[in-house]
N, C-alpha and C positions, 0 to 999 in steps of 0.2 A: 218721222216726226216732222211736224210743221213748226218752224220758228218764226215768230212775228216780233219785229223790232219797231217800236214806236219812237218817233222823233219829236223832241221838245226843244224849245228855245225860250228862255226867260219865263218858264212855267207854262207856256202855250203848246199844246199838242198841235202839230201841223202835218203829220204824215206817218207812214209806216211801210215796212216791207214784209211780205210773207214769202217764206221759202220752204220747199219740201212738201212731201206727201205725209199725211197724218199716219197712215198705216193702220188706222182703226178697223177698216173693212176692205173688202175687195174693191179694186178699181171699178168705178161706176156704181158701186153699192156702199160707199163709205159715207155714212150719215154725218159724221163729224166734219169731213171735208165739204160736204154739201152745205152744212150750216155755216161754215166759214165763208164759203163762196157767196152764199145768200146775204149774209150780213155785210160783207165787203161791198157787194153791188148796191145794196140799200144805202150804204154810206155814200158811195160815189154819186148815185142818183140824187140823193137828198141835197148834197152840196151843190151839184151842177144844176139841177132842175128846181128844187124847192127853194133853195137859198140864192139861186142865180149867181153863183160864184164859180170862178175858174178852179178846176181841179185837174191836175196832170196825173195820168196813170198809165201804166203799162202792164199788160197781162201776157205772159208767155204760156201759150197753150200746151207746149210740150212738157215744160217743167212745172207748170202751175205757179211759177213765181210771179208775184204781184208787187208793184211799187205804186204808192199813192202819195202825192204831194199837193197840199192845198195851202198855197201862200196866203190866201185870204184869211187864214186863221191868225195871221201875224199883224200887229199894228203897223209895221212899216210898209205892208202891201195892201192893207184894207183900211180905208178911212171910216167906213161905217162900223162903229163899235158893235152894234147889234149883230151884224153879219159875222164879224170877227169872232165874237163870243159864241155864236151859234155853231160856226164851223169847228172851232177848237173844242167846244163842248161836245159836239157829236163824235169827234175822234176820241176824245177822252172817255166818253160813254162806251165806245167800242172797246177801248183798253180795259175798262172795268168789267165789261161783260166777258171778255176773254179771260181775265184773271179769275173770275168765278168758274169758268169752264176748266181752267188748269187744275183746280182743286180735285175735280173728278177724273180728268183725262190727262194727268201729268206725264204719263208714259208716251203720249201722242202729240202733246202741245207744249211749247215753251214760249213765254211772252216776256219781253224785256222793254225797258224804256231807256233812251239815252238822250243826253243834251247834245244837240248838233245844230250848227248854223246852216242856213241854206246857202 
């Protein structure tokens, strides 16, 4: 099972951690895992390239654990309100997309959100 924990502070989504293999399919042939990886990289690239904001991330190739932190989603780190809302909104959209997937893939995917300061 893959567990994804989203981080929020004062109502702003600013990051997440993904841990574990979904177990939906064989390694290298797991479409759910591929979907998660694809969406995660889209999010990282959108923040970094499209919004020109800093995003810190680590990807452990052996365990597939991923950690993404985008301080630019928070008012105290980003002065440009449009960028702040774009980055936080993108992470929030990922959260809602995954919540939709949980409805069908609840045996393979767990999504949570927690309040946490950076």
